[in-house]
KOLKE-216331 format. One line per field, with one value per residue (C-alpha): residue in one letter; x, y, z. Coordinates in steps of 0.05 Angstrom, whole numbers, plus 5000, padded with zeros to 4 digits. Each point is the difference from the previous one (the first is absolute). Example, Ala and Ser with C-alpha at 12.3 -4.5 7.8 and 13.67 -1.06 7.14 Angstrom:
2
r = A;S .
px = 5246;5027 .
py = 4910;5069 .
pz = 5156;4987 .
end
This chain:
396
r = X;X;X;X;X;X;X;X;X;X;X;X;X;X;X;X;X;X;X;X;X;X;X;X;X;X;X;X;X;X;X;X;X;X;X;X;X;X;X;X;X;X;X;X;X;X;X;X;X;X;X;X;X;X;X;X;X;X;X;X;X;X;X;X;X;X;X;X;X;X;X;X;X;X;X;X;X;X;X;X;X;X;X;X;X;X;X;X;X;X;X;X;X;X;X;X;X;X;X;X;X;X;X;X;X;X;X;X;X;X;X;X;X;X;X;X;X;X;X;X;X;X;X;X;X;X;X;X;X;X;X;X;X;X;X;X;X;X;X;X;X;X;X;X;X;X;X;X;X;X;X;X;X;X;X;X;X;X;X;X;X;X;X;X;X;X;X;X;X;X;X;X;X;X;X;X;X;X;X;X;X;X;X;X;X;X;X;X;X;X;X;X;X;X;X;X;X;X;X;X;X;X;X;X;X;X;X;X;X;X;X;X;X;X;X;X;X;X;X;X;X;X;X;X;X;X;X;X;X;X;X;X;X;X;X;X;X;X;X;X;X;X;X;X;X;X;X;X;X;X;X;X;X;X;X;X;X;X;X;X;X;X;X;X;X;X;X;X;X;X;X;X;X;X;X;X;X;X;X;X;X;X;X;X;X;X;X;X;X;X;X;X;X;X;X;X;X;X;X;X;X;X;X;X;X;X;X;X;X;X;X;X;X;X;X;X;X;X;X;X;X;X;X;X;X;X;X;X;X;X;X;X;X;X;X;X;X;X;X;X;X;X;X;X;X;X;X;X;X;X;X;X;X;X;X;X;X;X;X;X;X;X;X;X;X;X;X;X;X;X;X;X;X;X;X;X;X;X;X;X;X;X;X;X;X;X;X;X;X;X;X;X;X;X;X;X .
px = 3715;4982;4980;4924;4976;4963;4928;4989;5048;4959;5054;5063;4973;4944;5021;4928;4980;5061;4982;4928;5019;5050;4948;4946;5049;5012;4927;4980;5059;4983;5044;5003;5019;5064;5044;5042;5037;4960;5057;5076;5049;5066;5068;5039;5067;5038;5041;4984;5032;4994;5019;4941;5023;4933;4999;5038;4959;5031;5072;5026;5044;5070;4982;4986;4947;5015;4929;4988;4930;5023;5068;5014;5027;5016;4989;4928;4972;4931;4997;5074;4980;4949;4990;4965;4962;4973;4976;4966;4964;4975;4976;4963;4964;4987;4972;4964;5032;4965;5043;5075;5040;5074;5041;5043;5067;5030;4981;4954;5035;5070;5001;4964;5008;4972;4943;4979;5006;4952;4950;5002;4984;4938;4977;4943;4981;4942;5038;5006;5074;5022;5074;5028;5063;5048;5001;5076;5010;4943;5016;4954;5007;4978;4940;4978;5004;4961;4944;4997;4993;4957;5051;4984;4933;5025;5068;5013;5057;5036;5004;5019;5032;4982;5070;5067;5028;4952;5015;5074;4983;4966;5030;5067;4988;4959;4983;4949;4950;5003;5005;4935;4964;5026;4974;4932;4998;5019;4946;4947;5025;5001;4930;4974;5037;4973;4931;5002;4989;5053;5041;4963;5050;5002;5048;5028;5026;5031;4988;5069;5029;5030;4933;4944;4988;5011;4944;4959;5063;5011;4928;5009;5058;4968;4927;5011;5020;4931;5013;4939;5018;5045;5019;5030;5034;5032;5071;4997;5047;5021;5060;5048;4970;5038;4964;5034;4941;4942;4956;5004;4935;5007;5011;4939;4958;5025;4982;4930;4988;5017;4949;4946;5051;5019;4927;4992;5059;4971;4934;5035;5033;4940;5045;4975;5040;5004;5007;4940;5045;5038;4941;4984;5008;5057;5033;5064;5040;4973;5062;4959;4972;5031;5068;4979;4941;4926;4983;4935;4976;4966;4942;4950;4939;4977;4937;5013;5016;5076;5038;5060;5048;5051;4977;5066;5029;4933;5009;5074;5064;5069;5064;5065;5061;5036;4942;4976;4925;4983;4937;4986;5033;5013;5033;5056;5035;4942;4999;4972;5050;4991;5043;4970;5063;4998;4925;4974;4943;4959;4942;5044;5010;4927;4980;5047;4977;5043;4965;4931;5015;5024;4937;4958;5028;4967;4932;4996;5027;5057;5054;5071;5038;5046;4939;4986;5044;4981;4977;5013;4929;4979;4950;4973;4988;4972;4950;4978;4989;4963;4954;4984;4986;4949;4968;4995;4966;4949;4986;4987 .
py = 6328;5072;5013;5009;5072;5017;5018;5039;5055;5062;5048;4963;4981;5050;5072;5022;4979;5034;5065;4996;4995;5057;5046;4982;5017;5069;5011;4985;5036;5050;5056;4963;4933;4967;4984;4938;4984;4957;5001;4999;5027;4966;5016;4935;5026;5062;4959;4987;4951;5049;5072;5027;5065;5035;4983;5029;4967;4958;4976;4958;4942;5025;5074;5051;5053;5068;5024;4994;4969;4949;4985;4926;4962;4927;4980;5026;4972;4973;4931;4986;4980;4945;5031;5059;4954;4959;5063;5024;4934;5001;5072;4983;4943;5039;5062;4959;5039;4979;5030;5002;5034;4984;5048;5062;5028;4930;4934;4958;4936;5027;4956;4944;4947;5045;5023;4928;4991;5058;4974;4930;5028;5034;4942;4982;5073;5034;5060;5024;5005;5042;5003;5051;4973;5007;4923;4998;4952;4952;4935;4945;4961;5060;5013;4927;5001;5066;4976;4930;5024;5063;5044;5066;5030;5050;5008;5067;4996;5063;4996;5062;4976;4969;4972;4984;5059;5046;4965;5016;5074;4991;4942;4974;4938;5000;4926;5023;5010;4927;4973;5036;4970;4931;5011;5020;4938;4955;5030;4988;4929;4984;5029;4955;4940;5010;5024;5066;5074;5023;5040;5051;5036;5075;5033;5067;5043;5069;5049;5024;5036;4934;4963;5052;4978;4925;4984;4959;4958;4990;4978;4950;4969;4995;4989;4929;4980;5018;5054;5029;5074;5047;5060;5058;5051;5068;5008;5030;5059;5019;5042;4941;4966;5004;5041;4968;4953;5050;5009;5065;5035;4973;4929;5006;5020;4939;4955;5029;4988;4927;4990;4971;4949;4983;4991;4951;4959;4999;4976;4947;4969;5014;5042;5049;5064;5069;5031;5045;5042;5022;5019;5068;5057;5043;5056;4977;5054;4981;4984;4962;4948;4931;5023;5015;4952;5018;5059;4998;5008;4936;5009;4950;5011;4940;4977;5044;5063;4993;5033;4956;5042;4944;4930;4962;5009;4979;4930;4993;5000;4996;4972;5018;4955;5035;4992;5071;5011;5058;5042;4985;4947;5052;5049;4959;5062;5013;4946;4980;5001;4925;4948;4933;4962;5030;4988;4938;4998;5042;4998;5041;5050;5008;5012;5058;5073;5018;4950;5019;5074;4990;4962;5057;5043;4956;4989;5076;5020;5038;4978;5018;5052;4949;4966;5061;4980;4926;4967;4929;4975;4939;5028;4931;4981;5069;4997;4930;5026;5062;4958;4952;5058;5026;4931;4996;5068;4980;4935;5037 .
pz = 8083;5021;5071;5007;5000;5063;4981;5064;4978;4989;4977;4979;4932;4991;4988;4989;5071;5026;4964;5024;5073;4993;4968;5050;5056;4971;4986;5073;5032;5055;5025;5067;4968;5021;4940;4989;4936;4952;4950;5009;4950;5016;4970;5012;4979;4978;4952;4928;4951;4942;4985;4961;4969;5011;5075;5059;5055;5055;5002;4943;5019;5013;5001;5055;5009;5029;5014;5074;4997;4949;5029;4996;5059;4982;5073;4997;4935;5015;4967;5011;5071;5015;5069;4967;4953;5059;5035;4936;4991;5072;4991;4936;5035;5064;4966;4947;4944;4936;4945;4992;4945;4997;4958;5007;4978;5005;4968;5046;4978;5014;5062;4964;5053;5054;4955;4991;5075;5010;4948;5030;5069;4972;4957;5049;5013;4964;4972;4929;4981;4942;4980;4952;4969;4942;4998;4992;5058;4982;4964;4975;5065;5041;4956;5003;5076;5006;4955;5028;5071;4988;5036;4963;4983;4949;4966;4968;4951;4974;4924;4960;4935;4933;4986;5031;4962;5036;5066;4990;5006;5067;5039;5024;4958;4936;5011;5052;4943;4977;5071;5020;4941;5020;5071;4973;4955;5059;5044;4947;4990;5075;5010;4946;5029;5070;4977;5037;4984;5050;5004;4959;4956;4992;4952;5023;4943;5011;4944;4978;4940;4979;4995;4993;4927;5013;5049;4949;4987;5075;5007;4943;5039;5068;4979;4976;5071;5026;5052;5035;5000;4962;5043;4961;5044;4988;5024;5070;5000;5070;5020;4993;4939;4934;4947;4940;4986;5007;4940;4960;4980;4930;5024;5045;4940;4962;5059;5005;4926;5011;5056;4953;4975;5072;5017;4942;5026;5070;4972;4959;5061;5046;5045;5052;5005;5030;4931;5013;5046;4938;4957;5032;4951;5023;4960;4967;5036;5069;5040;5052;4952;4989;5020;5071;5005;5003;5045;5038;5071;5025;5047;5027;5045;5040;5036;5061;4961;5008;4943;4985;4961;5006;5018;4994;5070;5029;4971;4985;5041;4970;5030;4966;4990;5057;5049;4995;4996;4954;5010;4927;4956;4946;5049;5030;5027;5049;5053;5067;5057;5008;4964;4986;5019;5071;5011;5036;4951;4951;5050;5047;4945;4978;5072;5005;5004;4941;4954;5025;4992;4929;4982;5027;4944;4948;5034;5009;4931;5031;4953;5021;4960;4966;4968;4957;4941;5000;4934;5020;5013;4962;4951;4983;5073;5017;4943;5024;5070;4976;4956;5057;5047;4950;4996;5076;5002;4947;5036;5065 .
end
């Protein structure tokens, strides 16, 4: 029999309540407000159990990284050590963090036993837990245990292929395609068995030149397993990312012509999606279109007249797999002087002058120079916040 779900949880199984509190916090923020992380982005490991050919993040198992800020030290891999996990759990409870995202250049379930240890320790804590995974390390027994005990709020599964043949062009093992479908089927079966809606399933699909014309077929495969959201993402092309899988202008045009068909598939499976991000009319020769993600400057004005040109650091703190704490989770090469593994607690860190000074940049709209070329904002989340701000203003 499943363990009873605690009905006094406000956030663990209710993403809408979580979002509402986050938005209200931003709307009521003053320039003198003290800031504490509402959300943690945690990179549990640098190691991955796959070698996706479109990705050069993190350190794949058995390989080394030369870039200084990504350099992998096996003695300092976050979730390899339960001592670090225990400290993180204590910090989450102490600071009343309400939202945790586990992802990064490595695979969160690389240290599967320790990941389950972490999830178990937070089972009685009201925190929304989202894990982004390739699902390679998950087997039917793991899925049953996760669903039965309500350990995860949302499971985001990377799925980019319509066949094993296509998977063979992207992954170390083409069987990943079939395995991911089996995991999705097992999740759906277990949720029915235990009469629960959790974990919510999000499918994360990267738009590549191997699948740009196969999105309806991918939706046909995953839609039958009742995911909640289909997130379509452009390939992020940084200085170290491979360019071999970026769409050409002609391929981008083909993809855009397929959008009505994709919308029909989403409607058929009652799937929410961020597809609207891709519907903006951009010239075919615009080099900053799908191939470099959407380009826009986010700006929010709250109740107290604060102009928030970037809201993410005001609610989110990231901890990398090597203990470093980046100023921004999309700019890992710019970091605080503190290392999480050397701190007594996160409370010690957020009380520091360095953290408070960095937050002042964002309550005063003085974005640092390295923010100028950033396109990594979540358009879907930003639009939700902007819409809610407008509602608050109309409501007085």
